[in-house]
C-alpha positions, -999 to +999 in steps of 0.1 A: +154-366-370+174-389-392+156-414-415+175-445-423+166-463-455+183-497-451+186-511-486+207-541-491+197-540-527+218-508-532+249-530-537+234-540-571+212-510-578+180-492-566+152-512-549+125-525-572+095-503-575+073-531-562+093-529-529+086-492-523+059-476-503+042-454-529+037-425-505+072-423-492+095-441-516+111-462-490+110-500-488+081-511-466+098-529-438+133-516-443+130-479-434+136-466-399+132-433-383+157-425-355+151-395-333+181-378-316+183-351-290+188-318-308+224-314-296+232-350-308+215-343-341+236-311-345+268-330-337+258-358-362+251-332-389+284-315-383+305-347-383+287-360-414+293-328-432+330-329-423+331-364-439+312-351-469+282-373-463+246-368-454+236-377-419+215-407-431+244-422-450+268-415-422+246-432-396+241-462-419+279-465-422+284-462-384+257-488-377+271-512-403+307-508-389+294-513-353+275-544-362+304-559-381+327-552-352+301-566-327+299-598-348+337-601-349+340-595-312+313-620-303+330-646-325+364-640-308+349-642-273+330-674-282+362-690-296+381-680-265+354-695-242+355-727-262+393-728-256+387-723-219+361-751-219+386-773-236+411-767-209+433-743-228+444-713-206+474-691-198+484-684-162+487-649-149+524-653-145+528-665-182+508-634-194+531-612-174+562-628-188+549-625-224+541-588-218+575-581-204+591-597-235+570-576-258+575-543-241+611-546-228+636-526-250 
């Protein structure tokens, strides 16, 4: 099991004591437990150790990177759909010609 303590406050320091669950030391609504199959947990532990991080920290980094990429991807798709709705498009033939220019020696 990997416990994720999601603390945006860590950028400026530790969470305030008033935000902590006194029994567990985690922010009330900001802690999450994630259960992995044993083989996936072992793989996570191995890869995290190879990166000199704990599994919790490594998973937080992975999730943050994934969410950042997802937001970027959705923005790009939305902008492209807006262009299509505005009548901007490139024909199949034009795409092929551009690719040939790029990849021809």
